[in-house]
C-alpha positions as CSV (number, residue, x, y, z in Angstrom):
1,X,4.1,10.6,-71.5
2,X,4.7,7.2,-72.2
3,X,4.1,4.2,-69.7
4,X,7.5,3.2,-68.4
5,X,6.2,0.7,-65.9
6,X,6.6,-2.2,-68.2
7,X,10.1,-2.0,-69.8
8,X,10.7,-5.8,-70.1
9,X,12.0,-6.9,-73.4
10,X,12.0,-3.4,-74.7
11,X,14.5,-2.3,-77.3
12,X,17.4,-0.4,-75.2
13,X,19.7,2.3,-76.7
14,X,23.0,2.7,-75.6
15,X,24.1,6.1,-77.1
16,X,27.6,7.7,-76.7
17,X,27.9,11.4,-77.5
18,X,31.2,13.3,-77.9
19,X,33.8,14.6,-80.3
20,X,36.6,12.1,-80.8
21,X,38.9,14.7,-82.3
22,X,39.0,16.6,-78.9
23,X,40.4,13.3,-76.9
24,X,38.6,12.8,-73.6
25,X,35.6,14.9,-74.7
26,X,34.9,11.8,-77.1
27,X,34.6,9.4,-74.2
28,X,31.1,8.4,-74.9
29,X,31.9,7.4,-78.4
30,X,35.0,5.5,-77.3
31,X,32.8,3.8,-74.7
32,X,30.3,2.6,-77.4
33,X,33.1,1.4,-79.7
34,X,34.6,-0.5,-76.6
35,X,31.3,-2.2,-75.5
36,X,30.5,-3.2,-79.1
37,X,33.4,-5.7,-78.8
38,X,31.6,-7.7,-76.0
39,X,28.5,-9.7,-76.1
40,X,25.3,-7.9,-75.2
41,X,21.6,-9.1,-75.1
42,X,19.9,-9.1,-78.7
43,X,17.5,-6.1,-77.8
44,X,20.5,-3.6,-77.0
45,X,21.6,-1.3,-79.8
46,X,24.7,0.8,-79.6
47,X,25.0,4.0,-81.4
48,X,27.7,6.6,-82.1
49,X,25.9,9.7,-81.6
50,X,28.9,11.9,-82.3
51,X,28.1,15.5,-81.5
52,X,24.4,14.8,-81.1
53,X,21.7,16.9,-82.8
54,X,18.4,16.6,-84.2
55,X,19.3,13.5,-86.4
56,X,19.1,11.6,-83.0
57,X,15.4,12.3,-82.3
58,X,14.3,9.3,-84.2
59,X,16.2,7.1,-82.0
60,X,14.7,8.8,-78.9
61,X,11.2,7.8,-80.3
62,X,12.2,4.1,-81.1
63,X,14.1,3.1,-78.1
64,X,13.0,3.0,-74.4
65,X,15.1,3.3,-72.2
66,X,18.1,5.2,-73.6
67,X,21.3,5.0,-71.7
68,X,23.4,8.1,-72.7
69,X,27.2,8.3,-72.0
70,X,28.8,11.7,-72.3
71,X,31.9,13.6,-70.8
72,X,31.3,16.4,-68.5
73,X,33.8,19.0,-67.2
74,X,32.6,19.1,-63.3
75,X,35.9,19.6,-61.6
76,X,35.6,16.2,-60.2
77,X,39.0,14.0,-60.9
78,X,39.0,12.6,-64.5
79,X,37.3,9.4,-64.7
80,X,34.7,9.8,-62.2
81,X,31.5,8.6,-63.2
82,X,28.1,9.7,-62.3
83,X,24.7,8.2,-63.0
84,X,21.4,10.2,-63.1
85,X,18.1,9.9,-64.5
86,X,17.3,13.4,-65.9
87,X,13.8,14.2,-66.9
88,X,14.1,17.6,-68.6
89,X,17.0,19.3,-70.6
90,X,17.6,21.7,-67.7
91,X,18.6,18.5,-65.4
92,X,21.4,17.6,-67.7
93,X,24.8,18.6,-66.4
94,X,27.0,21.4,-68.2
95,X,28.1,19.7,-71.2
96,X,31.1,20.3,-73.5
97,X,32.4,21.3,-76.9
98,X,30.3,21.4,-80.2
99,X,27.3,19.4,-79.1
100,X,26.3,21.7,-76.2
101,X,23.1,23.1,-77.9
102,X,22.3,20.1,-80.0
103,X,21.7,17.7,-77.1
104,X,19.7,20.1,-75.1
105,X,17.6,20.9,-78.1
106,X,17.0,17.2,-78.8
107,X,15.9,16.8,-75.3
108,X,13.4,19.7,-75.4
109,X,12.2,18.5,-78.8
110,X,11.5,15.0,-77.5
111,X,9.6,16.5,-74.6
112,X,7.7,18.7,-76.9
113,X,6.7,15.6,-79.1
114,X,5.9,13.6,-75.9
115,X,8.3,11.0,-77.1
116,X,11.1,11.5,-74.4
117,X,12.1,7.8,-73.3
118,X,13.4,7.1,-70.0
119,X,17.0,8.4,-69.9
120,X,19.7,7.1,-67.7
121,X,22.7,9.3,-68.0
122,X,26.2,8.2,-67.5
123,X,28.6,11.1,-67.4
124,X,32.4,10.9,-67.1
125,X,34.4,13.6,-65.6
126,X,37.3,15.2,-67.8
127,X,39.5,18.1,-68.0
128,X,39.2,20.1,-71.1
129,X,42.2,20.8,-73.0
130,X,42.7,22.6,-76.4
131,X,44.8,19.8,-77.9
132,X,43.5,17.8,-80.7
133,X,43.8,14.1,-80.3
134,X,41.7,11.1,-81.4
135,X,43.2,9.1,-78.4
136,X,41.7,9.0,-74.8
137,X,44.1,9.8,-72.1
138,X,45.2,7.0,-69.9
139,X,43.2,7.8,-66.9
140,X,40.0,7.9,-69.4
141,X,41.0,4.8,-71.1
142,X,41.1,3.0,-67.8
143,X,37.4,3.9,-67.3
144,X,35.9,1.9,-70.1
145,X,35.7,-1.3,-68.4
146,X,34.1,0.5,-65.5
147,X,31.6,2.3,-67.8
148,X,30.7,-1.1,-69.2
149,X,30.0,-2.6,-66.0
150,X,27.7,0.3,-65.2
151,X,25.8,-0.2,-68.4
152,X,25.4,-4.0,-67.6
153,X,24.3,-3.2,-63.8
154,X,21.7,-0.8,-65.4
155,X,20.6,-3.4,-68.0
156,X,19.8,-5.6,-65.1
157,X,16.9,-3.4,-64.4
158,X,15.3,-4.5,-67.5
159,X,15.2,-8.0,-68.0
């Protein structure tokens, strides 16, 4: 495994995952779009990861750490944020929609290639609906500044 002791001045990736066609399920992508409108340090890159998949493996190899933002259906009130540091694909909470398999496969592939970066996972609780929408619900829209604040707190660990 890569040495994570010295991450000072490393390139940091903030990766939003989700399907924006499914409303709140796209919260990770909406968070990336929101934060791109605000100034961040030059070593931080934002990436709309969409519905995930193997095309993101290159980024897992190029950046360390990776702050991953995704929605989850965990029965908590919509907008509840959780921050974890998963090490294996089995450590990730149950995911949603079209990117279930792709994200877990991505993590497992990075592990097999010995290129799994340190991952800080921010999950946002949502309730699933069948309604197609490209907009976040009001409850989730209110969480965008809170997500940004959590990301900024995490970034203070990597001066």
